[in-house]
C-alpha positions as CSV (number, residue, x, y, z in Angstrom):
1,M,0.4,-0.3,-0.2
2,F,2.8,2.4,0.7
3,P,3.8,2.8,-2.5
4,A,0.4,3.9,-3.7
5,L,0.7,6.7,-1.6
6,F,3.4,7.9,-3.7
7,D,1.5,8.0,-6.3
8,I,-1.0,9.7,-4.8
9,R,1.3,12.4,-3.7
10,N,2.5,12.2,-7.7
11,A,-1.1,12.7,-9.1
12,L,-2.5,14.9,-6.4
13,G,0.5,17.6,-5.3
14,A,1.8,16.6,-1.5
15,R,-0.7,19.1,0.0
16,T,-3.7,17.4,-1.4
17,A,-2.5,14.0,-1.1
18,D,-1.0,14.4,2.6
19,R,-4.3,15.8,3.8
20,I,-6.3,13.0,2.0
21,I,-3.9,10.3,3.8
22,I,-3.8,11.6,7.0
23,N,-7.7,12.6,7.1
24,A,-8.3,9.2,5.9
25,Q,-6.3,7.6,8.9
26,F,-8.8,8.5,11.5
27,G,-11.6,5.8,10.0
28,F,-9.3,3.0,10.9
29,A,-9.0,1.1,13.2
30,P,-6.6,-1.7,15.2
31,S,-8.5,-4.2,13.1
32,T,-8.4,-2.4,9.4
33,S,-7.6,-4.2,6.1
34,F,-5.7,-3.1,3.5
35,R,-8.6,-2.9,1.5
36,D,-10.6,-1.1,4.0
37,A,-7.9,2.0,4.4
38,A,-7.9,1.7,0.9
39,L,-11.8,2.3,0.8
40,T,-11.7,5.2,3.2
41,T,-9.3,7.0,1.8
42,I,-11.0,6.8,-1.7
43,E,-13.7,8.3,-0.1
44,T,-11.7,11.0,2.1
45,A,-11.0,12.0,-0.9
46,R,-14.4,12.1,-2.2
47,R,-15.6,13.8,0.7
48,M,-12.8,16.6,0.5
49,Y,-12.2,17.2,-2.7
50,G,-14.5,15.7,-5.0
51,D,-14.7,12.6,-8.0
52,T,-11.9,13.6,-9.7
53,Q,-9.4,13.6,-7.0
54,A,-11.3,10.2,-5.6
55,D,-10.7,8.4,-8.6
56,A,-7.3,9.8,-9.0
57,V,-6.8,8.0,-5.4
58,R,-8.4,4.7,-6.6
59,A,-6.4,5.0,-10.1
60,A,-2.8,4.6,-7.5
61,F,-4.1,2.0,-5.6
62,A,-5.3,0.2,-8.5
63,A,-2.3,0.6,-10.5
64,R,0.0,-0.9,-7.9
65,Q,-2.8,-3.8,-7.2
66,N,-3.7,-3.2,-4.1
67,P,-7.2,-4.1,-2.2
68,G,-9.5,-1.6,-2.4
69,D,-9.2,-0.7,-6.0
70,A,-12.7,-1.5,-6.8
């Protein structure tokens, strides 16, 4: 999952990506799976910045074949 986070930063810029990634973590529990973490991150991007940014986050996960790319 970690390489996908760098891809998100490259796609959206450091400030936007960092805000999405940090805010998404507030939705994680200790037992959160990679798939659920990815889905939460995608939804956080959608909630904060809209569909275009959420699609970029989804694409970053999909490119790395991470769970949650659905």
